C-alpha positions in Angstrom: 111.7 31.6 -147.0 108.9 31.7 -149.5 110.8 29.3 -151.8 111.2 27.0 -148.8 107.6 27.1 -148.0 106.6 26.5 -151.6 109.0 23.5 -151.8 107.4 22.1 -148.6 103.9 22.4 -150.1 105.0 20.7 -153.3 106.6 17.9 -151.3 103.4 17.5 -149.2 101.4 17.4 -152.4 103.5 14.6 -153.8 103.4 12.8 -150.5 99.6 13.2 -150.5 99.3 11.7 -153.9 101.7 8.9 -152.9 99.6 8.2 -149.8 96.4 8.3 -151.9 98.0 5.8 -154.3 98.8 3.5 -151.4 95.3 3.9 -150.0 93.7 3.1 -153.4 96.0 0.1 -153.8 95.2 -1.1 -150.3 91.5 -0.8 -151.0 91.7 -2.8 -154.2 93.8 -5.4 -152.4 91.1 -5.6 -149.7 88.4 -6.1 -152.3 90.5 -8.8 -153.9 91.2 -10.5 -150.6 87.4 -10.3 -149.7 86.5 -11.9 -152.9 88.8 -14.8 -152.2 86.4 -15.8 -149.4 83.8 -18.0 -150.9 80.1 -17.0 -151.4 77.7 -19.2 -149.6 74.3 -20.2 -150.9 72.0 -22.4 -148.8 68.8 -23.4 -150.5 66.2 -24.9 -148.1 63.1 -26.5 -149.3 60.1 -27.2 -147.0 58.8 -30.7 -146.1 60.7 -32.3 -149.0 60.8 -36.1 -148.8 63.9 -38.1 -149.2 62.7 -39.6 -152.5 61.2 -36.4 -154.1 64.1 -35.8 -156.4 65.2 -37.6 -159.6 68.7 -38.1 -158.2 67.2 -39.7 -155.0 65.2 -42.2 -157.0 62.0 -40.5 -158.0 60.8 -42.0 -161.2 58.5 -39.2 -162.3 59.8 -35.9 -161.0 62.4 -34.4 -163.3 65.1 -32.3 -161.5 67.9 -31.8 -164.1 69.6 -28.9 -162.3 69.9 -30.4 -158.8 70.8 -33.7 -160.3 73.6 -31.9 -162.2 74.9 -30.3 -159.0 75.0 -33.8 -157.4 77.2 -35.0 -160.2 79.5 -32.0 -159.8 79.7 -32.5 -156.1 78.5 -34.6 -153.2 75.1 -36.3 -152.6 74.5 -37.6 -149.0 72.2 -40.5 -148.3 72.5 -40.2 -144.5 72.1 -36.5 -143.9 69.6 -35.8 -141.1 68.0 -32.8 -139.5 68.2 -32.7 -135.7 64.5 -32.1 -135.5 61.6 -33.4 -137.6 59.6 -30.1 -137.7 60.2 -26.7 -139.2 61.2 -24.0 -136.6 63.5 -26.3 -134.5 65.2 -27.6 -137.6 65.8 -24.2 -139.1 67.1 -22.8 -135.8 69.6 -25.7 -135.7 70.7 -25.2 -139.3 71.3 -21.5 -138.9 73.1 -21.7 -135.5 74.8 -25.1 -135.5 73.1 -25.9 -132.2 70.4 -28.2 -131.0 67.0 -26.5 -130.8 66.9 -27.0 -127.0 69.6 -24.4 -126.7 67.8 -22.0 -129.0 64.4 -22.3 -127.2 62.7 -23.2 -130.5 61.6 -26.7 -129.7 58.4 -26.6 -131.8 57.0 -24.7 -134.8 55.9 -21.2 -133.7 52.8 -19.4 -134.9 52.0 -15.7 -135.2 52.8 -13.7 -132.0 53.9 -16.8 -130.0 56.5 -16.1 -127.3 59.2 -18.7 -128.3 61.6 -17.3 -130.9 65.2 -17.4 -131.9 67.1 -15.9 -129.0 69.1 -12.8 -129.5 72.1 -14.5 -127.9 72.3 -17.1 -130.7 74.9 -16.5 -133.5 73.5 -17.3 -136.9 75.6 -18.1 -139.9 74.9 -14.6 -141.2 76.2 -13.0 -137.9 79.3 -15.2 -138.1 80.1 -14.1 -141.7 79.4 -10.4 -141.5 82.6 -9.4 -139.6 84.5 -11.0 -142.4 83.0 -8.6 -144.9 80.1 -10.6 -146.1 76.8 -9.1 -147.3 73.8 -11.3 -146.2 70.3 -12.0 -147.3 67.4 -14.2 -146.0 64.9 -14.7 -148.8 61.8 -16.8 -148.4 60.3 -18.4 -145.3 61.8 -17.5 -141.9 59.6 -19.1 -139.3 61.8 -18.5 -136.3 59.9 -15.7 -134.6 58.0 -12.7 -135.7 58.9 -9.9 -133.3 61.8 -8.1 -131.7 65.3 -9.5 -132.0 64.0 -12.7 -133.6 63.4 -10.9 -136.9 65.9 -11.7 -139.7 67.3 -8.1 -139.8 68.2 -8.5 -136.1 69.9 -11.9 -136.7 72.6 -10.8 -139.1 70.8 -10.4 -142.4 71.2 -7.1 -144.3 68.2 -8.0 -146.4 65.0 -9.9 -145.6 62.5 -10.6 -148.3 59.8 -13.2 -147.6 57.2 -14.3 -145.2 57.5 -15.0 -141.5 55.6 -18.3 -141.6 54.4 -21.0 -143.9 52.0 -20.2 -146.7 49.3 -22.3 -145.0 48.7 -19.7 -142.3 45.3 -18.9 -143.7 41.8 -20.4 -143.9 40.9 -23.2 -144.2 44.3 -24.6 -143.2 45.0 -22.5 -140.1 42.6 -20.6 -137.9 44.3 -17.2 -137.5 43.5 -13.5 -138.0 47.0 -13.0 -139.5 47.3 -12.0 -143.1 50.0 -13.6 -145.0 52.5 -11.0 -146.2 55.7 -10.7 -148.1 58.0 -8.4 -146.2 60.9 -6.3 -147.4 62.9 -6.1 -144.2 60.3 -5.0 -141.6 57.7 -3.6 -144.0 55.0 -5.6 -145.7 55.3 -5.3 -149.5 52.7 -7.8 -150.8 49.5 -8.9 -149.0 48.0 -12.3 -149.6 50.5 -13.4 -152.3 49.4 -16.1 -154.7 51.0 -19.5 -154.2 51.9 -19.5 -157.9 54.1 -16.4 -157.4 56.2 -17.4 -154.4 59.0 -19.4 -156.0 59.4 -16.7 -158.8 59.4 -13.8 -156.3 62.1 -15.4 -154.1 64.2 -16.4 -157.1 64.1 -12.9 -158.7 65.0 -11.3 -155.4 67.9 -13.7 -154.9 69.3 -13.0 -158.4 69.0 -9.3 -157.8 70.9 -9.8 -154.5 73.6 -11.8 -156.3 74.1 -9.1 -159.0 74.3 -6.3 -156.4 76.9 -8.2 -154.3 79.0 -8.9 -157.4 78.9 -5.1 -158.3 80.0 -4.4 -154.7 82.8 -7.0 -155.0 81.8 -8.3 -151.7 81.4 -12.0 -150.7 77.8 -12.9 -149.9 75.7 -15.3 -147.9 72.3 -16.1 -149.4 69.9 -18.2 -147.3 67.0 -18.9 -149.8 64.1 -20.8 -148.1 61.5 -21.8 -150.6 57.9 -22.5 -149.3 57.4 -25.6 -151.5 56.6 -28.4 -151.3 54.9 -27.8 -148.0 51.1 -28.1 -148.3 49.2 -26.8 -150.0 50.8 -27.3 -153.4 47.7 -27.6 -155.6 47.3 -23.9 -156.2 51.0 -23.4 -156.6 51.1 -26.2 -159.2 48.7 -24.3 -161.5 51.5 -22.0 -162.6 51.5 -22.0 -166.4 53.9 -24.1 -168.5 54.5 -26.8 -165.8 53.3 -30.3 -166.7 55.2 -32.7 -164.5 54.7 -36.4 -164.8 54.8 -36.2 -161.0 51.5 -34.2 -160.8 51.0 -31.2 -158.5 54.0 -32.2 -156.3 56.2 -32.6 -159.3 55.1 -29.3 -160.7 56.2 -27.3 -157.7 59.5 -29.2 -157.3 60.3 -28.9 -161.0 59.5 -25.2 -160.7 62.1 -24.8 -157.9 64.6 -26.8 -159.9 64.1 -24.5 -162.9 64.4 -21.5 -160.7 67.7 -22.7 -159.0 69.1 -23.1 -162.6 68.4 -19.4 -163.2 70.1 -18.5 -160.0 73.2 -20.5 -160.8 73.3 -18.9 -164.3 73.4 -15.5 -162.6 76.4 -16.7 -160.6 78.1 -17.8 -163.7 77.4 -14.5 -165.5 79.0 -12.6 -162.6 82.0 -15.0 -162.6 81.0 -16.1 -159.1 80.0 -19.8 -159.6 83.5 -21.2 -159.1 83.8 -19.4 -155.7 80.5 -20.4 -154.3 79.6 -23.0 -151.7 76.2 -24.3 -152.9 74.1 -26.3 -150.4 70.7 -27.8 -151.0 68.6 -29.6 -148.4 65.2 -29.7 -146.6 64.1 -28.6 -143.2 62.4 -32.0 -142.5 60.7 -35.0 -144.1 57.3 -35.2 -145.8 54.1 -34.4 -144.0 52.5 -37.8 -144.5 50.6 -37.4 -141.2 49.1 -34.0 -142.2 45.9 -33.3 -140.2 42.4 -33.2 -141.7 42.5 -29.4 -141.8 45.0 -29.4 -144.6 42.6 -31.2 -146.9 39.5 -29.0 -146.3 40.2 -26.8 -149.3 38.6 -29.4 -151.6 41.8 -29.5 -153.7 44.6 -30.9 -151.6 45.1 -34.7 -151.8 47.2 -37.1 -149.8 49.3 -37.8 -153.0 50.3 -34.1 -153.0 52.7 -35.0 -150.2 56.2 -36.2 -150.9 57.6 -39.6 -149.9 60.6 -40.8 -147.9 61.5 -43.9 -149.9 62.2 -46.9 -147.6 62.3 -44.8 -144.4 59.7 -45.2 -141.7 57.7 -42.3 -140.2 57.0 -38.7 -141.4 57.4 -35.1 -140.5 56.9 -34.6 -136.7 58.0 -38.2 -135.8 61.6 -39.2 -134.9 61.8 -42.2 -137.2 64.1 -41.6 -140.1 61.5 -40.3 -142.5 61.0 -37.3 -140.4 64.7 -36.5 -140.2 66.5 -37.9 -143.2 66.3 -35.5 -146.2 68.2 -34.8 -149.4 71.5 -33.1 -149.1 73.7 -31.9 -152.0 76.8 -29.8 -151.8 79.1 -28.4 -154.4 82.2 -26.2 -154.0 84.4 -26.3 -157.1 87.9 -27.6 -156.2 86.9 -28.3 -152.6 84.2 -31.0 -152.6 84.6 -34.4 -154.0 83.2 -34.9 -157.6 80.2 -37.1 -158.4 80.4 -38.7 -155.0 77.8 -40.4 -152.8 78.5 -40.2 -149.0 76.6 -42.8 -146.9 78.0 -42.0 -143.4 76.1 -39.7 -141.0 76.2 -35.9 -141.0 73.6 -33.3 -139.9 72.3 -29.8 -140.4 74.0 -28.6 -137.3 77.3 -29.3 -139.2 76.7 -26.5 -141.7 77.8 -23.6 -139.7 81.2 -25.0 -138.6 81.8 -26.4 -142.1 81.2 -23.0 -143.7 83.4 -21.3 -141.1 86.2 -23.8 -142.0 86.0 -23.1 -145.7 85.6 -19.3 -145.3 88.3 -19.1 -142.6 86.2 -17.1 -140.2 85.9 -17.2 -136.4 83.5 -19.6 -134.9 80.9 -18.3 -132.3 82.5 -18.2 -128.8 79.9 -20.5 -127.1 79.3 -24.2 -127.4 78.5 -25.6 -130.9 76.9 -28.9 -131.3 77.8 -29.5 -135.0 81.3 -30.3 -136.4 83.0 -29.3 -139.5 82.6 -32.0 -142.2 84.9 -30.3 -144.7 87.2 -33.3 -144.8 84.3 -35.8 -145.1 83.2 -33.8 -148.2 86.6 -33.3 -149.7 88.8 -36.2 -148.8 88.4 -39.7 -150.6 87.8 -42.6 -148.2 87.6 -40.4 -145.2 86.6 -42.7 -142.3 86.6 -40.7 -139.1 83.5 -41.4 -137.0 81.1 -38.5 -136.7 80.2 -37.6 -133.1 76.8 -38.7 -132.0 73.8 -37.0 -133.6 70.8 -36.4 -131.4 67.1 -36.5 -132.5 65.0 -33.8 -130.8 61.2 -33.9 -131.3 60.2 -31.2 -128.7 62.2 -33.3 -126.3 65.2 -35.6 -126.8 63.9 -38.8 -128.5 66.9 -40.4 -130.1 70.7 -40.7 -130.7 72.6 -42.1 -133.7 76.2 -43.0 -133.8 77.6 -44.7 -136.9 75.2 -47.5 -138.0 73.3 -47.6 -134.7 70.3 -45.6 -133.5 68.5 -45.5 -130.2 64.9 -44.1 -129.9 63.2 -43.6 -126.6 59.7 -42.1 -126.6 56.8 -41.7 -124.1 53.2 -42.4 -125.0 50.4 -42.4 -122.5 53.0 -42.5 -119.7 54.6 -45.6 -121.1 58.2 -45.6 -122.5 59.0 -47.2 -125.8 62.6 -48.1 -126.3 63.9 -49.0 -129.8 67.3 -49.7 -131.2 68.1 -50.2 -134.8 71.1 -51.0 -137.0 70.4 -48.5 -139.8 73.0 -50.1 -142.1 71.2 -53.5 -142.0 67.7 -52.1 -141.3 67.3 -48.5 -142.6 63.5 -48.9 -142.5 63.6 -49.5 -138.7 61.6 -52.7 -138.9 63.4 -54.9 -136.3 63.7 -53.5 -132.8 67.0 -54.9 -131.3 66.6 -53.2 -127.9 67.0 -55.9 -125.1 68.4 -58.3 -127.7 71.3 -59.9 -125.6 73.4 -60.2 -128.8 73.6 -56.4 -128.9 73.9 -55.7 -125.2 77.1 -53.7 -125.6 75.6 -51.5 -128.4 72.5 -50.9 -126.2 74.5 -49.9 -123.2 76.7 -47.6 -125.2 73.8 -45.9 -126.9 71.9 -45.5 -123.5 75.1 -43.8 -122.2 75.2 -41.5 -125.1 71.5 -40.7 -124.8 72.0 -39.7 -121.1 75.0 -37.5 -122.1 72.9 -35.3 -124.5 74.7 -32.0 -124.5 71.8 -29.7 -125.4 
């Protein structure tokens, strides 16, 4: 009997070791499978104009890293944000939905009620069930309380500020002190403008290194403050002497910082398995109010430009919406390719889901996956209509055509442009009988706005 019991114990011991071996093997396999999912890095600049980068035609600002990423992957000339201002645009990017669904139709200030709703599903919340670790580093600006905070919107780590760096005197009248938060706790009070890009970059590299050690796929949403005004103080960072002046200094500083971040990915063997996305929240603030120039330093030429496009930040002409967009994912995106057909910031969430093979949110999405557009040569499927929302619906674009309907002093202005023939929106074709069919079609689309 004792012998039988002893034999049973030995067998159980062997079985235990066998089961432990299977468990260990399964765990290793799970890590390996998890790492097959691509990392995602979205780098968002603030108020960057369409023509503020060398690869988009700027003759003075030198951006070798981002130019190089464009040569490795895809550069888009017809990428638009669905809103021409900060909070609404960011909400659309992070949720894949028009801002009228998210209740963030206009930039929010400290303590203001509008914020990113708890019911919205962010890219971070979409990726977390698939084993991703997530970080929001930099500027948030989608609400500063309750469930609107980054840690409540799917981000394991938040390091940054809740608004723009101009929420201080003399630019904004507020009793709020600008702070850099680590999650929900302030870590740095009144940070110097010269430090912001470096702080965010160092924290991003730290996050990348940590994720690599954990062998987990990661999502990094890195939202730089620059080149939003003011840039003059930030441009005083030592060692930067751009031919593009103060604006060039802060943009070249970001370019240099992104190069460091990419080097960290390469050191960790992660670069070839990372979706890299670079863009801006909206166009340049060419119509900046007087208060932004009352520091005695800021100049009008510190603001970026939008090339041939009409308008500015806060206006639903192309300059407010059309921004740089560069994407690279080795073996998946086209190489050294310029795409001139429309796509939008609301397309990012479904495109990432497509590549990462994760479940989409269960409610209505407004964006569409543009994976094939970015990876298949001569792809010619028409993108569904893209709507322009500037607090309220103001426009719709489909293919080459754009309709813009705005109200000023109770009077409606109706404009229609062929953006292929007239990208600068100079000749209003609305009511031109030659284009009656295009007009009727766009008006129908305008009235069918889904948001």
